[in-house]
C-alpha positions in Angstrom: 82.5 118.8 95.7 85.0 120.9 93.9 88.6 119.7 93.8 91.8 121.5 93.2 95.3 120.0 92.9 98.5 121.5 92.8 102.2 120.6 91.9 104.9 121.8 94.3 108.5 122.1 93.5 111.3 122.0 96.0 113.1 125.3 96.9 116.4 125.3 94.9 119.2 123.8 97.2 117.0 121.8 99.5 116.7 118.1 99.2 113.5 116.1 99.2 113.6 115.1 102.7 113.8 118.6 104.0 111.1 119.8 101.7 108.7 116.8 102.6 109.4 117.4 106.4 108.7 121.2 106.2 105.6 120.7 104.0 104.1 118.1 106.3 105.0 119.5 109.8 105.1 123.2 109.3 103.2 124.1 106.3 100.3 121.5 106.5 99.0 122.8 109.8 98.8 126.3 108.3 96.6 125.1 105.3 94.5 123.2 107.8 93.4 126.4 109.5 91.9 127.8 106.2 88.3 128.0 106.5 85.8 125.8 104.4 88.3 123.2 103.5 86.7 119.9 103.2 89.7 117.8 102.4 93.5 118.3 102.2 95.8 115.5 101.2 99.6 115.7 100.6 101.2 113.4 98.3 105.0 113.2 99.1 107.2 112.0 96.3 109.4 109.2 97.2 110.7 107.9 93.9 110.5 109.0 90.4 110.5 106.7 87.3 111.5 107.5 83.8 112.3 111.3 84.4 110.7 113.4 81.5 111.4 116.9 82.8 108.3 117.3 85.1 109.5 118.9 88.3 107.5 117.4 91.1 108.3 117.4 94.9 104.5 117.0 96.1 101.3 116.9 94.8 98.3 118.6 96.6 94.8 117.6 96.6 92.3 120.0 98.0 88.6 119.8 98.1 85.8 122.5 98.8 82.0 122.6 98.5 82.5 124.9 95.3 84.7 127.5 93.7 83.3 130.4 95.8 84.3 128.4 99.1 88.0 128.0 97.7 88.0 131.7 96.9 87.0 132.5 100.5 89.5 130.2 101.8 92.4 131.8 100.1 91.0 135.4 101.0 90.8 134.6 104.7 93.1 136.0 107.2 94.5 132.7 107.7 96.0 132.5 104.2 98.5 135.2 105.0 100.4 132.8 107.1 100.3 130.1 104.4 101.7 132.6 101.8 104.3 133.8 104.2 105.6 130.1 104.9 106.0 129.3 101.3 109.4 131.0 100.9 110.6 128.5 103.8 110.4 125.5 101.5 108.7 126.1 98.2 110.3 126.8 94.7 107.5 127.0 92.2 103.9 125.9 92.3 100.7 125.8 90.0 97.2 125.0 90.7 95.1 122.8 88.5 91.2 122.9 88.6 89.7 119.4 88.5 86.0 120.2 89.4 83.8 117.4 90.8 86.1 114.4 91.6 86.9 112.2 94.7 89.8 112.3 96.8 90.7 108.7 98.0 93.3 107.9 100.6 95.8 105.1 99.8 95.6 103.7 103.5 97.8 100.5 103.4 97.8 100.4 99.9 100.5 101.8 97.6 100.1 104.6 95.1 101.6 106.1 92.1 100.6 109.5 90.9 101.3 109.9 87.0 101.0 113.3 85.6 100.2 113.3 82.0 100.6 115.5 79.1 98.3 113.9 76.4 97.5 116.5 74.1 94.0 115.3 73.8 95.2 111.8 72.7 92.6 109.8 74.5 93.1 106.6 72.3 96.8 106.4 73.6 95.9 107.3 77.1 93.1 104.5 77.0 95.7 102.1 76.1 98.1 103.1 78.7 95.4 102.9 81.2 94.4 99.4 80.2 97.9 98.3 80.4 98.1 99.7 84.2 94.9 97.8 85.0 96.6 94.5 83.8 99.7 94.8 86.4 100.2 92.7 89.2 98.4 93.7 92.5 96.6 96.7 90.6 93.7 97.8 92.8 92.1 101.0 91.3 92.9 103.9 88.9 91.1 107.4 89.2 91.8 109.7 86.3 91.5 113.5 87.2 91.2 115.5 83.9 92.5 119.2 84.2 89.8 121.7 83.4 92.0 124.7 83.8 95.3 126.0 85.2 95.5 128.4 88.2 98.6 130.4 87.5 100.2 131.4 90.8 100.4 135.3 91.3 103.9 136.6 90.7 105.2 133.4 89.2 108.2 133.9 87.2 107.7 130.9 84.8 104.6 129.3 83.3 102.8 126.3 84.8 103.9 122.9 83.8 101.8 121.8 80.8 99.7 118.9 82.4 96.3 117.5 81.0 95.6 114.8 83.6 96.6 113.2 86.8 96.4 109.5 87.2 95.8 108.1 90.7 96.9 104.4 90.6 96.4 102.2 93.5 98.2 98.9 94.3 97.9 96.2 97.0 100.7 97.7 99.2 103.5 100.0 99.0 105.9 97.4 98.0 103.9 96.6 95.1 103.6 100.2 94.0 107.4 100.2 94.0 107.7 97.3 91.8 105.1 98.5 89.5 106.8 102.0 89.0 109.5 100.8 86.4 106.9 98.5 84.7 104.7 101.6 84.4 107.5 103.6 83.0 108.1 100.9 80.5 104.6 101.3 79.0 104.9 105.0 78.1 104.3 105.6 74.5 105.9 108.3 72.4 102.4 110.0 72.1 102.3 110.6 75.7 104.6 112.7 78.0 104.2 111.2 81.6 105.8 111.6 84.8 105.6 108.4 87.1 106.1 109.1 90.9 105.7 106.8 93.9 104.1 108.7 96.6 103.3 108.6 100.4 99.9 110.1 101.1 99.1 112.0 104.3 95.6 113.5 105.0 95.9 116.6 107.0 92.1 117.6 106.7 
């Protein structure tokens, strides 16, 4: 399976509640009509810890059989409605190719998504991940390394420089919220990390 992720930013002037509601209720069903989509998960940001300059309203996880299927999906007639709706809620967006990687729903568990600019410093990232695993009520960690960036056509500024996404699962939502400040305190100077508590919604 081929996985792509995207970071979505709110439209200037909109609050997170409006962005999240429109994304789930109006935009989500439009993406669901694209052909060949195997999975489509929305990660709605509910809280941010230790702001570092990353601009994140939501994080998309999309899965296809292969890159050709993804190209076909976004070239299909149904993609016109998806593109037309973006101006109604979306500021900036960028896609990140992950490759062969799983999509895991949080279910009753809580989830933090950590966006990382590690600059290839795998030693520092490894230390950070080990500290995450030692936190109370930790369940699982999935690291998605970015293989390449998919710049959005017509974008007025470059994509945010992200090297990896860390999906960190805890026993429940309350545990994830309690872990948020602890995770922020673990950040080393060698890493630029954005830490977000998210609510996951599977559309497809």
